[in-house]
FIMISE-109182 format. One line per field, with one value per residue: residue number from 1; residue in three letters; x, y, z of N, C-alpha, C, CB in turn. Coordinates in steps of 0.2 Angstrom, whole numbers, plus 5000, padded with zeros to 4 digits. Glycine has a CB too. Layout:
N
num = (NUM|...)
residu = (Ala|...)
n_east = (X|...)
n_north = (Y|...)
n_up = (Z|...)
ca_east = (X|...)
ca_north = (Y|...)
ca_up = (Z|...)
c_east = (X|...)
c_north = (Y|...)
c_up = (Z|...)
cb_east = (X|...)
cb_north = (Y|...)
cb_up = (Z|...)
! end
This chain:
123
num = (1|2|3|4|5|6|7|8|9|10|11|12|13|14|15|16|17|18|19|20|21|22|23|24|25|26|27|28|29|30|31|32|33|34|35|36|37|38|39|40|41|42|43|44|45|46|47|48|49|50|51|52|53|54|55|56|57|58|59|60|61|62|63|64|65|66|67|68|69|70|71|72|73|74|75|76|77|78|79|80|81|82|83|84|85|86|87|88|89|90|91|92|93|94|95|96|97|98|99|100|101|102|103|104|105|106|107|108|109|110|111|112|113|114|115|116|117|118|119|120|121|122|123)
residu = (Met|Ser|Glu|Ala|Ala|Gln|Ser|Phe|Glu|Gly|Leu|Leu|Arg|Glu|Ala|Leu|Ala|Pro|Val|Glu|Pro|Pro|Ala|Asp|Leu|Ala|Glu|Arg|Leu|Glu|Ser|Thr|Leu|Thr|Ser|Ile|Thr|Ala|Met|Ala|Ala|Asp|Glu|Leu|Glu|Ala|Trp|Glu|Leu|Ser|Ala|Met|Arg|Asp|Pro|Arg|Asn|Trp|Val|Arg|Pro|Ala|Ala|Ala|Val|Val|Ala|Gly|Ser|Ala|Ala|Gly|Ala|Ala|Leu|Val|Leu|Leu|Arg|Ala|Arg|Arg|Arg|Thr|Gly|Ala|Gln|Ala|Pro|Asp|Leu|Gln|Ser|Met|Arg|Ala|Ser|Ala|Asp|Gly|Val|Arg|Glu|Ser|Ala|Glu|Arg|Ala|Leu|Arg|Glu|Ile|Gly|Arg|Glu|Thr|Arg|Arg|Leu|Phe|Gly|Glu|Arg)
n_east = (5566|5561|5544|5543|5553|5548|5537|5542|5549|5539|5532|5542|5542|5530|5530|5540|5535|5533|5525|5513|5513|5501|5489|5487|5499|5509|5503|5499|5512|5517|5509|5512|5525|5524|5517|5527|5537|5530|5527|5540|5544|5535|5540|5552|5549|5543|5553|5563|5575|5582|5583|5595|5606|5606|5612|5605|5593|5594|5591|5578|5576|5587|5583|5572|5577|5584|5574|5565|5573|5576|5564|5559|5568|5566|5553|5554|5562|5552|5541|5548|5551|5539|5534|5542|5538|5546|5551|5555|5572|5575|5583|5587|5587|5597|5608|5609|5617|5631|5628|5614|5612|5618|5609|5597|5601|5603|5591|5583|5590|5586|5572|5572|5577|5567|5556|5561|5562|5549|5543|5550|5545|5532|5533)
n_north = (5646|5656|5661|5663|5655|5642|5641|5641|5630|5620|5622|5617|5604|5600|5602|5593|5580|5563|5557|5547|5538|5539|5526|5521|5524|5515|5509|5519|5524|5513|5513|5525|5523|5512|5519|5528|5520|5514|5525|5529|5517|5518|5530|5527|5517|5524|5532|5535|5527|5532|5545|5546|5552|5565|5574|5582|5576|5566|5569|5566|5552|5548|5553|5546|5533|5534|5538|5528|5517|5520|5521|5508|5500|5505|5501|5487|5485|5490|5481|5469|5471|5473|5460|5452|5457|5466|5477|5493|5493|5489|5492|5479|5471|5477|5473|5460|5444|5441|5430|5431|5443|5440|5430|5437|5446|5438|5432|5444|5447|5436|5438|5450|5446|5437|5446|5454|5445|5442|5455|5458|5447|5451|5460)
n_up = (5706|5693|5688|5674|5669|5673|5666|5653|5654|5656|5644|5635|5639|5635|5622|5618|5620|5618|5603|5596|5581|5567|5566|5553|5546|5541|5531|5522|5519|5513|5501|5495|5492|5484|5473|5469|5464|5454|5446|5442|5435|5424|5419|5414|5405|5395|5390|5377|5368|5358|5362|5369|5364|5366|5380|5388|5389|5398|5411|5417|5415|5423|5436|5437|5439|5451|5460|5459|5462|5476|5482|5479|5487|5500|5501|5500|5512|5521|5520|5523|5536|5542|5540|5548|5560|5567|5580|5587|5594|5611|5627|5632|5621|5614|5621|5618|5614|5603|5594|5594|5588|5575|5571|5570|5560|5549|5547|5544|5532|5524|5524|5517|5505|5501|5499|5490|5479|5477|5474|5462|5455|5452|5442)
ca_east = (5565|5555|5538|5544|5557|5544|5532|5546|5551|5532|5531|5546|5540|5524|5532|5544|5532|5532|5519|5512|5511|5494|5488|5488|5505|5513|5499|5500|5519|5518|5505|5516|5532|5522|5515|5533|5540|5526|5528|5547|5545|5532|5544|5558|5546|5541|5559|5565|5582|5585|5585|5601|5611|5607|5613|5600|5587|5596|5589|5572|5577|5591|5579|5567|5581|5586|5568|5562|5577|5576|5557|5559|5572|5562|5547|5557|5563|5546|5537|5551|5551|5532|5533|5545|5536|5551|5550|5561|5576|5575|5589|5588|5588|5603|5613|5609|5623|5633|5624|5607|5612|5619|5603|5593|5603|5602|5583|5581|5592|5582|5566|5573|5578|5560|5552|5564|5560|5542|5542|5552|5541|5526|5534)
ca_north = (5647|5661|5659|5663|5649|5636|5641|5639|5622|5617|5622|5613|5597|5598|5601|5587|5574|5558|5557|5540|5539|5537|5518|5519|5526|5510|5507|5525|5524|5508|5515|5530|5520|5509|5523|5531|5515|5513|5531|5528|5512|5521|5535|5523|5513|5529|5535|5532|5525|5537|5552|5546|5556|5572|5573|5586|5572|5561|5570|5563|5545|5547|5555|5540|5527|5536|5538|5521|5513|5522|5519|5501|5498|5507|5496|5480|5485|5491|5475|5464|5473|5471|5453|5449|5460|5469|5482|5497|5490|5491|5491|5472|5468|5479|5469|5453|5441|5441|5425|5433|5448|5437|5427|5442|5449|5433|5432|5450|5446|5431|5441|5455|5442|5434|5451|5457|5441|5443|5461|5457|5442|5454|5464)
ca_up = (5699|5691|5685|5667|5668|5674|5661|5648|5655|5654|5636|5632|5641|5631|5614|5616|5623|5612|5599|5593|5574|5566|5565|5546|5543|5537|5524|5518|5517|5508|5495|5492|5489|5478|5468|5467|5461|5448|5441|5440|5430|5419|5416|5411|5399|5390|5388|5370|5368|5353|5365|5373|5361|5369|5387|5391|5390|5403|5418|5419|5416|5429|5442|5438|5441|5458|5464|5459|5466|5483|5484|5479|5492|5506|5501|5502|5519|5525|5520|5527|5543|5544|5540|5554|5566|5570|5584|5589|5599|5618|5630|5633|5614|5612|5625|5615|5612|5596|5590|5593|5583|5569|5569|5568|5553|5544|5546|5540|5525|5521|5523|5512|5499|5499|5497|5483|5474|5476|5470|5455|5451|5451|5436)
c_east = (5560|5550|5539|5548|5553|5539|5536|5547|5544|5531|5535|5544|5534|5526|5536|5541|5532|5525|5518|5510|5504|5494|5489|5494|5509|5509|5500|5507|5520|5515|5509|5522|5530|5521|5522|5537|5537|5527|5535|5548|5541|5536|5549|5555|5545|5547|5561|5573|5586|5587|5591|5606|5612|5607|5608|5593|5588|5593|5583|5573|5582|5587|5574|5571|5582|5580|5565|5566|5576|5569|5556|5563|5569|5556|5549|5558|5557|5542|5541|5551|5544|5531|5536|5543|5541|5549|5556|5565|5575|5582|5591|5590|5595|5609|5613|5616|5625|5629|5617|5607|5613|5613|5598|5594|5602|5595|5581|5584|5588|5575|5566|5574|5571|5556|5554|5562|5553|5540|5544|5548|5535|5527|5535)
c_north = (5652|5658|5658|5656|5642|5636|5639|5632|5618|5617|5618|5606|5595|5597|5595|5581|5569|5558|5550|5542|5536|5529|5516|5522|5521|5509|5513|5526|5519|5510|5520|5528|5516|5513|5526|5526|5514|5519|5531|5523|5515|5526|5532|5519|5518|5532|5531|5532|5530|5544|5552|5550|5563|5572|5577|5582|5566|5563|5567|5555|5544|5548|5549|5534|5528|5535|5531|5516|5514|5520|5512|5498|5499|5502|5489|5480|5486|5484|5469|5465|5471|5464|5449|5452|5463|5476|5487|5493|5493|5490|5483|5469|5471|5476|5462|5450|5442|5436|5428|5439|5445|5434|5432|5445|5444|5432|5438|5450|5441|5434|5446|5452|5440|5440|5454|5452|5441|5449|5461|5452|5445|5458|5460)
c_up = (5697|5688|5677|5665|5668|5669|5654|5648|5653|5647|5633|5633|5636|5624|5613|5619|5617|5609|5596|5586|5573|5564|5557|5542|5539|5530|5520|5515|5512|5501|5492|5489|5483|5472|5465|5462|5454|5443|5438|5434|5424|5415|5412|5405|5394|5387|5381|5370|5363|5356|5369|5370|5364|5376|5391|5393|5395|5410|5421|5420|5422|5435|5443|5441|5449|5462|5464|5463|5474|5486|5484|5485|5499|5506|5503|5510|5524|5526|5524|5534|5546|5545|5546|5560|5570|5574|5585|5594|5606|5620|5630|5626|5612|5615|5623|5613|5605|5592|5589|5588|5576|5566|5566|5561|5548|5542|5542|5533|5521|5519|5517|5505|5496|5496|5491|5478|5472|5472|5463|5451|5449|5444|5430)
cb_east = (5564|5558|5532|5547|5563|5540|5529|5552|5553|5527|5531|5553|5539|5518|5536|5551|5525|5534|5518|5506|5516|5491|5481|5481|5509|5513|5492|5499|5524|5515|5498|5518|5535|5516|5510|5537|5540|5519|5527|5552|5541|5525|5547|5561|5540|5536|5564|5563|5584|5581|5579|5603|5610|5600|5620|5597|5585|5603|5588|5566|5580|5597|5575|5564|5587|5589|5563|5562|5585|5577|5552|5562|5579|5560|5544|5563|5568|5542|5536|5559|5552|5527|5536|5553|5533|5557|5546|5559|5583|5569|5589|5582|5583|5603|5612|5604|5624|5641|5624|5604|5618|5625|5601|5592|5610|5605|5580|5584|5599|5581|5563|5579|5583|5557|5552|5571|5562|5538|5546|5560|5540|5524|5539)
cb_north = (5640|5667|5663|5669|5649|5637|5648|5644|5621|5620|5629|5614|5597|5604|5608|5588|5576|5551|5563|5536|5535|5540|5516|5521|5529|5504|5506|5532|5523|5501|5517|5536|5516|5504|5528|5534|5508|5512|5537|5527|5506|5524|5540|5518|5510|5534|5535|5537|5518|5538|5553|5539|5556|5576|5576|5592|5568|5561|5578|5564|5542|5552|5561|5539|5527|5543|5543|5519|5513|5529|5522|5498|5501|5514|5496|5478|5491|5496|5472|5464|5480|5474|5450|5450|5454|5471|5481|5504|5489|5488|5494|5468|5469|5487|5470|5452|5434|5441|5419|5436|5453|5432|5422|5448|5451|5426|5431|5456|5444|5425|5445|5459|5436|5431|5457|5457|5434|5443|5467|5455|5437|5459|5469)
cb_up = (5695|5687|5686|5665|5672|5681|5660|5647|5662|5658|5634|5634|5648|5632|5613|5620|5625|5615|5594|5596|5569|5560|5567|5542|5549|5541|5526|5522|5523|5510|5497|5498|5495|5480|5470|5472|5464|5449|5445|5445|5432|5421|5421|5415|5401|5393|5393|5364|5366|5347|5370|5374|5353|5366|5389|5387|5383|5403|5419|5414|5410|5429|5441|5431|5437|5458|5461|5452|5464|5484|5479|5473|5492|5506|5494|5498|5521|5522|5513|5525|5545|5539|5533|5553|5570|5566|5591|5591|5597|5622|5637|5635|5609|5613|5632|5610|5614|5595|5594|5599|5584|5569|5574|5573|5554|5546|5553|5544|5525|5525|5529|5513|5500|5505|5503|5484|5476|5483|5474|5455|5456|5456|5437)
! end
């Protein structure tokens, strides 16, 4: 193999090396999602119902609903995943029995339900 090919292969290996995320990534993501959800709620609260007659005024509330819903759903999933201590699946967990998968899904759904009730209870 030529020296250029080896150099290129080394550069690729270095560029594609796994990178650990920052330790505070989850907290930053949670605070960002919380602020997006709060801004969307504020936008919807400030929207006047009388403005609904003009379709040109529908864009901001529609965008607030979409952004707020997406951020809220992501926030619920993030908090539920953190609460259960879920990690990225490895090969052994992927080979788990159907009962184990069902139990994990049921547990995740219960956690999502609890977190959703807690978030809606805050508002």
